[in-house]
One Martini backbone bead per residue (centre of mass of N, CA, C, O) as a GRO file, in nm:
protein
  366
    1MET     BB    1   3.187   1.581   1.020
    2LYS     BB    2   2.823   1.578   0.948
    3THR     BB    3   2.647   1.728   1.168
    4GLY     BB    4   2.415   1.880   1.020
    5LEU     BB    5   2.305   1.631   0.875
    6ASN     BB    6   2.246   1.461   1.131
    7MET     BB    7   2.051   1.661   1.270
    8ARG     BB    8   1.846   1.665   1.034
    9SER     BB    9   1.777   1.362   1.048
   10VAL     BB   10   1.663   1.369   1.333
   11LYS     BB   11   1.447   1.578   1.286
   12ASN     BB   12   1.294   1.415   1.066
   13GLU     BB   13   1.237   1.165   1.245
   14ASN     BB   14   1.080   1.309   1.467
   15ARG     BB   15   0.863   1.429   1.292
   16SER     BB   16   0.748   1.154   1.185
   17SER     BB   17   0.682   1.041   1.467
   18VAL     BB   18   0.462   1.247   1.536
   19LEU     BB   19   0.275   1.188   1.297
   20TYR     BB   20   0.234   0.881   1.334
   21LEU     BB   21   0.120   0.899   1.618
   22LEU     BB   22  -0.136   1.070   1.533
   23GLN     BB   23  -0.244   0.858   1.329
   24LYS     BB   24  -0.287   0.631   1.547
   25ASN     BB   25  -0.422   0.817   1.806
   26GLY     BB   26  -0.470   1.097   1.755
   27SER     BB   27  -0.525   1.313   1.964
   28MET     BB   28  -0.265   1.523   2.132
   29SER     BB   29  -0.036   1.621   2.347
   30ARG     BB   30   0.276   1.728   2.393
   31LYS     BB   31   0.321   1.553   2.659
   32GLU     BB   32   0.239   1.281   2.527
   33ILE     BB   33   0.442   1.274   2.295
   34ALA     BB   34   0.695   1.284   2.466
   35GLU     BB   35   0.642   1.023   2.632
   36ARG     BB   36   0.608   0.823   2.386
   37LEU     BB   37   0.904   0.917   2.237
   38GLY     BB   38   1.135   1.022   2.443
   39LEU     BB   39   1.112   1.336   2.448
   40THR     BB   40   1.145   1.650   2.494
   41PRO     BB   41   0.933   1.908   2.543
   42ALA     BB   42   1.097   2.111   2.386
   43ALA     BB   43   1.124   1.953   2.124
   44VAL     BB   44   0.817   1.909   2.071
   45THR     BB   45   0.736   2.204   2.063
   46LYS     BB   46   0.908   2.281   1.821
   47ILE     BB   47   0.793   2.084   1.616
   48CYS     BB   48   0.492   2.155   1.639
   49ASN     BB   49   0.513   2.451   1.571
   50ASP     BB   50   0.629   2.410   1.286
   51LEU     BB   51   0.386   2.240   1.182
   52ILE     BB   52   0.171   2.460   1.229
   53SER     BB   53   0.302   2.686   1.047
   54CYS     BB   54   0.278   2.461   0.785
   55GLY     BB   55  -0.016   2.301   0.820
   56ILE     BB   56   0.013   1.997   0.950
   57LEU     BB   57  -0.097   2.112   1.214
   58LYS     BB   58  -0.356   2.125   1.482
   59GLU     BB   59  -0.561   2.280   1.695
   60THR     BB   60  -0.852   2.096   1.887
   61GLY     BB   61  -0.815   2.166   2.196
   62GLU     BB   62  -0.897   2.087   2.540
   63ILE     BB   63  -0.763   1.950   2.853
   64SER     BB   64  -0.796   1.820   3.163
   65LYS     BB   65  -0.527   1.739   3.423
   66GLY     BB   66  -0.564   1.869   3.672
   67GLY     BB   67  -0.604   2.116   3.850
   68LYS     BB   68  -0.604   2.442   3.862
   69GLY     BB   69  -0.626   2.539   3.521
   70ARG     BB   70  -0.523   2.271   3.395
   71LYS     BB   71  -0.418   2.258   3.061
   72GLU     BB   72  -0.429   2.088   2.741
   73ILE     BB   73  -0.331   2.087   2.419
   74LEU     BB   74  -0.456   1.968   2.124
   75LEU     BB   75  -0.339   1.755   1.852
   76SER     BB   76  -0.361   1.735   1.486
   77LEU     BB   77  -0.409   1.650   1.188
   78ASN     BB   78  -0.376   1.849   0.859
   79PHE     BB   79  -0.514   1.757   0.563
   80GLY     BB   80  -0.753   1.890   0.459
   81GLU     BB   81  -0.886   1.959   0.106
   82LYS     BB   82  -0.683   1.799  -0.040
   83TYR     BB   83  -0.585   1.582  -0.313
   84VAL     BB   84  -0.544   1.251  -0.447
   85LEU     BB   85  -0.427   1.133  -0.738
   86GLY     BB   86  -0.521   0.814  -0.860
   87ILE     BB   87  -0.318   0.534  -1.018
   88ASN     BB   88  -0.429   0.189  -1.073
   89ALA     BB   89  -0.255  -0.086  -1.222
   90GLU     BB   90  -0.365  -0.357  -1.396
   91THR     BB   91  -0.377  -0.597  -1.643
   92THR     BB   92  -0.699  -0.526  -1.686
   93HIS     BB   93  -0.704  -0.247  -1.512
   94ILE     BB   94  -0.805   0.092  -1.409
   95THR     BB   95  -0.775   0.306  -1.122
   96TYR     BB   96  -0.950   0.594  -1.035
   97SER     BB   97  -0.878   0.864  -0.791
   98LEU     BB   98  -1.008   1.045  -0.500
   99SER     BB   99  -0.816   1.150  -0.212
  100LYS     BB  100  -0.726   1.168   0.091
  101LEU     BB  101  -0.463   1.152   0.318
  102SER     BB  102  -0.651   0.978   0.516
  103GLY     BB  103  -0.807   0.773   0.286
  104GLU     BB  104  -1.050   0.924   0.195
  105VAL     BB  105  -1.292   0.887  -0.042
  106LEU     BB  106  -1.459   1.047  -0.321
  107SER     BB  107  -1.356   0.889  -0.597
  108VAL     BB  108  -1.437   0.610  -0.831
  109THR     BB  109  -1.284   0.463  -1.129
  110THR     BB  110  -1.303   0.237  -1.422
  111SER     BB  111  -1.089   0.080  -1.671
  112PRO     BB  112  -0.942  -0.049  -1.908
  113PHE     BB  113  -0.654  -0.136  -2.009
  114THR     BB  114  -0.377   0.091  -2.096
  115ASP     BB  115  -0.065   0.208  -2.264
  116ASN     BB  116  -0.187   0.485  -2.305
  117ILE     BB  117  -0.097   0.775  -2.153
  118ASP     BB  118  -0.295   0.987  -2.272
  119ALA     BB  119  -0.551   0.822  -2.194
  120VAL     BB  120  -0.500   0.836  -1.886
  121LEU     BB  121  -0.510   1.148  -1.863
  122GLU     BB  122  -0.803   1.175  -1.960
  123LYS     BB  123  -0.932   1.012  -1.731
  124ALA     BB  124  -0.834   1.187  -1.500
  125GLU     BB  125  -0.966   1.450  -1.596
  126GLU     BB  126  -1.260   1.350  -1.577
  127LEU     BB  127  -1.267   1.308  -1.277
  128LEU     BB  128  -1.225   1.597  -1.199
  129TYR     BB  129  -1.459   1.720  -1.357
  130ASP     BB  130  -1.693   1.545  -1.227
  131ASN     BB  131  -1.587   1.674  -0.923
  132PHE     BB  132  -1.499   1.974  -0.926
  133ILE     BB  133  -1.177   1.968  -0.963
  134ASP     BB  134  -0.918   2.156  -0.927
  135ASN     BB  135  -0.568   2.194  -0.941
  136LYS     BB  136  -0.538   2.332  -0.654
  137ARG     BB  137  -0.658   2.059  -0.494
  138ILE     BB  138  -0.402   1.914  -0.574
  139PHE     BB  139  -0.142   1.773  -0.385
  140SER     BB  140  -0.113   1.483  -0.540
  141ALA     BB  141   0.036   1.190  -0.704
  142GLY     BB  142  -0.046   0.833  -0.751
  143ILE     BB  143   0.140   0.548  -0.876
  144CYS     BB  144   0.017   0.216  -0.956
  145VAL     BB  145   0.197  -0.091  -1.045
  146VAL     BB  146   0.272  -0.356  -1.204
  147GLY     BB  147   0.570  -0.414  -1.111
  148SER     BB  148   0.776  -0.212  -1.243
  149VAL     BB  149   0.894   0.158  -1.220
  150SER     BB  150   1.175   0.202  -1.393
  151GLY     BB  151   1.160   0.095  -1.716
  152LYS     BB  152   1.350  -0.189  -1.704
  153GLY     BB  153   1.136  -0.398  -1.670
  154TYR     BB  154   0.789  -0.557  -1.616
  155GLY     BB  155   0.610  -0.338  -1.660
  156LEU     BB  156   0.338  -0.150  -1.806
  157TRP     BB  157   0.510   0.117  -1.792
  158ASN     BB  158   0.643   0.444  -1.821
  159CYS     BB  159   0.634   0.603  -1.528
  160GLN     BB  160   0.807   0.858  -1.574
  161GLU     BB  161   0.636   0.978  -1.798
  162LEU     BB  162   0.377   1.000  -1.633
  163CYS     BB  163   0.485   1.175  -1.410
  164ASN     BB  164   0.572   1.414  -1.581
  165LYS     BB  165   0.296   1.481  -1.705
  166ILE     BB  166   0.148   1.533  -1.445
  167SER     BB  167   0.333   1.744  -1.315
  168SER     BB  168   0.294   1.946  -1.546
  169LYS     BB  169  -0.018   1.976  -1.558
  170TYR     BB  170  -0.056   2.023  -1.213
  171SER     BB  171   0.185   2.102  -1.026
  172VAL     BB  172   0.283   1.827  -0.879
  173PRO     BB  173   0.366   1.581  -0.692
  174VAL     BB  174   0.513   1.254  -0.787
  175THR     BB  175   0.448   0.903  -0.739
  176ALA     BB  176   0.584   0.565  -0.759
  177GLU     BB  177   0.454   0.219  -0.731
  178ASN     BB  178   0.412  -0.080  -0.644
  179ASN     BB  179   0.100  -0.211  -0.568
  180VAL     BB  180   0.172  -0.397  -0.332
  181ARG     BB  181   0.347  -0.200  -0.165
  182ALA     BB  182   0.128   0.018  -0.144
  183PHE     BB  183  -0.090  -0.148   0.005
  184ALA     BB  184   0.082  -0.213   0.249
  185GLN     BB  185   0.107   0.083   0.333
  186SER     BB  186  -0.198   0.129   0.378
  187GLU     BB  187  -0.241  -0.088   0.599
  188MET     BB  188  -0.042   0.044   0.803
  189LEU     BB  189  -0.169   0.339   0.802
  190TYR     BB  190  -0.512   0.287   0.798
  191SER     BB  191  -0.567   0.015   0.998
  192GLY     BB  192  -0.335   0.004   1.251
  193GLY     BB  193  -0.182  -0.226   1.200
  194TYR     BB  194   0.089  -0.475   1.349
  195GLY     BB  195   0.293  -0.343   1.486
  196ASN     BB  196   0.628  -0.506   1.510
  197GLU     BB  197   0.571  -0.704   1.317
  198SER     BB  198   0.628  -0.942   1.081
  199VAL     BB  199   0.511  -0.905   0.738
  200LEU     BB  200   0.326  -1.080   0.489
  201PHE     BB  201   0.229  -0.983   0.173
  202PHE     BB  202  -0.055  -1.110  -0.027
  203LYS     BB  203  -0.133  -1.135  -0.376
  204TRP     BB  204  -0.450  -1.232  -0.556
  205GLY     BB  205  -0.543  -1.063  -0.803
  206PRO     BB  206  -0.468  -1.076  -1.088
  207GLY     BB  207  -0.209  -1.079  -0.970
  208ILE     BB  208   0.112  -1.173  -0.820
  209GLY     BB  209   0.230  -1.071  -0.484
  210SER     BB  210   0.472  -0.906  -0.260
  211ALA     BB  211   0.542  -0.801   0.085
  212ILE     BB  212   0.753  -0.642   0.343
  213TRP     BB  213   0.723  -0.600   0.697
  214ALA     BB  214   0.995  -0.419   0.874
  215ASP     BB  215   1.100  -0.200   1.100
  216GLY     BB  216   0.868   0.014   1.000
  217LYS     BB  217   0.880  -0.112   0.693
  218ILE     BB  218   0.920  -0.140   0.361
  219LEU     BB  219   1.104  -0.352   0.187
  220SER     BB  220   1.399  -0.368  -0.006
  221GLY     BB  221   1.545  -0.421  -0.331
  222ASN     BB  222   1.598  -0.504  -0.631
  223ASP     BB  223   1.382  -0.294  -0.749
  224LYS     BB  224   1.192  -0.362  -0.518
  225GLY     BB  225   1.205  -0.718  -0.524
  226ILE     BB  226   1.158  -0.838  -0.256
  227ALA     BB  227   0.990  -1.117  -0.238
  228GLU     BB  228   0.877  -1.198  -0.537
  229ILE     BB  229   0.651  -1.442  -0.555
  230GLY     BB  230   0.530  -1.427  -0.856
  231HIS     BB  231   0.857  -1.510  -0.954
  232TYR     BB  232   0.839  -1.788  -0.887
  233ILE     BB  233   0.946  -2.102  -0.972
  234VAL     BB  234   0.694  -2.385  -1.030
  235ASN     BB  235   0.735  -2.446  -1.370
  236PRO     BB  236   0.983  -2.500  -1.594
  237ALA     BB  237   0.755  -2.595  -1.828
  238GLY     BB  238   0.630  -2.327  -1.861
  239LYS     BB  239   0.539  -2.033  -1.929
  240LYS     BB  240   0.605  -1.730  -2.027
  241CYS     BB  241   0.695  -1.450  -1.867
  242ARG     BB  242   0.721  -1.107  -1.840
  243CYS     BB  243   1.012  -1.146  -1.693
  244GLY     BB  244   1.141  -1.414  -1.871
  245ARG     BB  245   1.042  -1.647  -1.738
  246TYR     BB  246   0.943  -1.984  -1.639
  247GLY     BB  247   0.683  -2.075  -1.444
  248CYS     BB  248   0.545  -1.880  -1.274
  249LEU     BB  249   0.317  -1.827  -1.045
  250GLU     BB  250   0.150  -1.620  -1.213
  251THR     BB  251   0.140  -1.805  -1.472
  252GLU     BB  252  -0.005  -2.059  -1.306
  253ALA     BB  253  -0.222  -1.877  -1.092
  254GLY     BB  254  -0.329  -1.659  -1.235
  255GLU     BB  255  -0.594  -1.532  -1.394
  256GLU     BB  256  -0.512  -1.612  -1.686
  257ALA     BB  257  -0.487  -1.920  -1.609
  258LEU     BB  258  -0.779  -1.967  -1.497
  259VAL     BB  259  -0.938  -1.879  -1.745
  260ALA     BB  260  -0.808  -2.078  -1.948
  261LEU     BB  261  -0.902  -2.341  -1.790
  262THR     BB  262  -1.236  -2.252  -1.759
  263ASN     BB  263  -1.382  -2.010  -1.916
  264LEU     BB  264  -1.383  -1.798  -1.676
  265PRO     BB  265  -1.437  -1.565  -1.467
  266LEU     BB  266  -1.304  -1.503  -1.162
  267LYS     BB  267  -1.574  -1.461  -1.005
  268GLU     BB  268  -1.673  -1.752  -1.089
  269ILE     BB  269  -1.446  -1.932  -0.997
  270ILE     BB  270  -1.461  -1.875  -0.675
  271THR     BB  271  -1.793  -1.971  -0.688
  272SER     BB  272  -1.795  -2.242  -0.807
  273GLN     BB  273  -1.970  -2.578  -0.815
  274SER     BB  274  -1.775  -2.712  -0.997
  275GLU     BB  275  -1.571  -2.963  -0.981
  276ASP     BB  276  -1.358  -2.887  -1.194
  277VAL     BB  277  -1.307  -2.600  -1.083
  278ILE     BB  278  -1.236  -2.671  -0.800
  279ASN     BB  279  -0.986  -2.845  -0.868
  280ILE     BB  280  -0.824  -2.623  -1.008
  281LEU     BB  281  -0.823  -2.428  -0.759
  282ASP     BB  282  -0.693  -2.624  -0.561
  283GLU     BB  283  -0.421  -2.658  -0.710
  284LYS     BB  284  -0.347  -2.354  -0.681
  285ILE     BB  285  -0.357  -2.331  -0.383
  286ASP     BB  286  -0.124  -2.530  -0.332
  287ILE     BB  287   0.097  -2.371  -0.481
  288VAL     BB  288   0.065  -2.109  -0.311
  289ALA     BB  289   0.122  -2.238  -0.030
  290LEU     BB  290   0.409  -2.322  -0.079
  291ALA     BB  291   0.527  -2.043  -0.145
  292LEU     BB  292   0.426  -1.899   0.115
  293THR     BB  293   0.554  -2.077   0.327
  294ASN     BB  294   0.850  -2.059   0.246
  295THR     BB  295   0.863  -1.744   0.282
  296ALA     BB  296   0.773  -1.728   0.576
  297THR     BB  297   1.001  -1.904   0.694
  298ILE     BB  298   1.244  -1.733   0.601
  299LEU     BB  299   1.119  -1.459   0.747
  300ASN     BB  300   0.957  -1.504   1.007
  301ALA     BB  301   0.661  -1.455   1.000
  302LYS     BB  302   0.375  -1.338   1.205
  303LYS     BB  303   0.224  -1.248   0.938
  304ILE     BB  304  -0.043  -1.314   0.695
  305VAL     BB  305  -0.150  -1.099   0.430
  306LEU     BB  306  -0.450  -1.099   0.248
  307PHE     BB  307  -0.504  -1.001  -0.104
  308GLY     BB  308  -0.752  -0.967  -0.329
  309SER     BB  309  -1.002  -1.107  -0.527
  310VAL     BB  310  -0.980  -1.402  -0.429
  311PHE     BB  311  -1.027  -1.313  -0.108
  312SER     BB  312  -1.346  -1.258  -0.130
  313ASN     BB  313  -1.343  -1.569  -0.067
  314GLU     BB  314  -1.356  -1.753   0.214
  315THR     BB  315  -1.302  -2.034   0.114
  316VAL     BB  316  -1.025  -1.976  -0.003
  317VAL     BB  317  -0.894  -1.879   0.258
  318GLU     BB  318  -0.931  -2.158   0.417
  319LYS     BB  319  -0.779  -2.338   0.224
  320LEU     BB  320  -0.512  -2.188   0.246
  321LYS     BB  321  -0.468  -2.222   0.542
  322ARG     BB  322  -0.466  -2.532   0.556
  323GLN     BB  323  -0.219  -2.563   0.373
  324CYS     BB  324  -0.015  -2.400   0.531
  325ILE     BB  325  -0.037  -2.570   0.793
  326ARG     BB  326   0.041  -2.833   0.666
  327TYR     BB  327   0.342  -2.726   0.577
  328ASN     BB  328   0.331  -2.549   0.871
  329GLY     BB  329   0.287  -2.605   1.210
  330ASN     BB  330   0.365  -2.301   1.309
  331LEU     BB  331   0.110  -2.227   1.188
  332THR     BB  332  -0.185  -2.027   1.225
  333ALA     BB  333  -0.487  -1.893   1.171
  334ASP     BB  334  -0.421  -1.607   1.321
  335MET     BB  335  -0.170  -1.552   1.104
  336ILE     BB  336  -0.397  -1.569   0.879
  337ILE     BB  337  -0.513  -1.281   0.697
  338THR     BB  338  -0.722  -1.041   0.603
  339ALA     BB  339  -0.739  -0.753   0.481
  340LYS     BB  340  -0.889  -0.466   0.590
  341LEU     BB  341  -0.862  -0.315   0.286
  342ASN     BB  342  -0.951  -0.501   0.040
  343GLU     BB  343  -1.191  -0.312  -0.081
  344LYS     BB  344  -0.949  -0.078  -0.134
  345ILE     BB  345  -0.731  -0.162  -0.350
  346GLY     BB  346  -0.771   0.055  -0.589
  347TYR     BB  347  -0.693   0.333  -0.375
  348ALA     BB  348  -0.506   0.322  -0.121
  349GLY     BB  349  -0.210   0.332  -0.233
  350PRO     BB  350  -0.184   0.621  -0.345
  351ALA     BB  351  -0.244   0.767  -0.087
  352ALA     BB  352  -0.009   0.645   0.089
  353ILE     BB  353   0.243   0.725  -0.078
  354CYS     BB  354   0.183   1.031  -0.055
  355ALA     BB  355   0.168   1.057   0.254
  356LYS     BB  356   0.451   0.955   0.310
  357LYS     BB  357   0.627   1.148   0.117
  358PHE     BB  358   0.450   1.448   0.149
  359PHE     BB  359   0.395   1.431   0.484
  360PHE     BB  360   0.538   1.233   0.696
  361GLU     BB  361   0.848   1.242   0.518
  362LEU     BB  362   0.909   1.528   0.478
  363GLN     BB  363   1.178   1.712   0.417
  364ASP     BB  364   1.379   1.914   0.618
  365SER     BB  365   1.618   2.170   0.516
  366ASN     BB  366   1.670   2.348   0.800
   0.00000   0.00000   0.00000
C-alpha cells in the first residue's frame, strides 16, 4: 500500500481546498476555514502556516470574536505583484495580456492571427517592454488556443513548441489549454462560480465550442474534447471542417460561414436591420439551439452559460433562449445566461489556467 503517496494526495487536496475557499470568500480565520472544510483546527493551522512560509498566504489583520481579549487572525491569498503572460489565439486574431493571478488585468493588446511562433514571441516581448515589466516579474505564462493543444489534432499551433520557447526565454512555468475550457475555468474561478451545479459553457464567435463543469472541475475526454459541440455534424453535405469532418456546427454557423453568407463583418451581422441578414442569422441560431439543447439534455445541465462575441448582442441571446426553450420545455430563461466575464474573454482564460495549475493546485512534494 502506497500510504505515503496517499497521505500526500490528501494533503495537496486539503491545501487546494483552503486556497479555493479563500478565493471565494475573501479573508477568513483559521477557525472559520476549519469549520467550513470539516478539517481539524490543528490540520488547518499546519496547512496555513506552511502556505504563509512559502508566501502563498498572508495574515491581513485581526477580528474580535467576543470575550475579553479574544481575537482571531485573518488570512488571505497573497497573489503578490508578479504577472501572468497570456496568449489567447482565435482563428482571426491573438490577444496578448498581462494579468495578476487574481484575474486583474494590467494590459491587453491584439493583433491579427499568425502561425509564426517567433512572431508571436516578438509580440509578447513588445507587451512586456511597453509596460516596463522585466522577466523576474513574470510568474508564469498561459497559452489558450482554438482546438487541440496536443499538436496531434486540429489546433492552430504546435503549442508544445511555443511553450518550450516561452519557458526557455523567461525561465517560467508555462501551461496551454483549449480556450473554451480555459474561459470556463476563469468564469468558475473569478466570477463567483455557480455552486455545485452542472454547467454547460457554450462559445460562439469566432469559433464555436463548449466545455462542461461538474463535480467541481472542468471535465476532460479524449484529448480534452468531451462534448465538443463545435464539431457536431449538423449538415453531412456541408464544407470540410479543419477537424476533417464535413458540415460541423462551427463550419455551418461560425464566423467564417456568417461572413461568407452576408459579406459583412461579424459585428455588423449581429446588429444588422436587414431582413435578409436577420433571416440568415435566425437560421443559424436555430441550428445552434438544436445542438445546444441536445447536449444540455444529455448532460442534464442545470445552467447553460453563453459567451463569445455573438452574445454581445442581447437580441441574439434572447432569440437563442426562446429556441432552446421551444425544443426543451424543461429549460427556463433563468437557466440560460450570459457569462459574467464575457467582456474579458480575450485574457481571463490564460490567467485562470496559470492560477489553477501553479497557485491553487500546485503539488507539494514534501
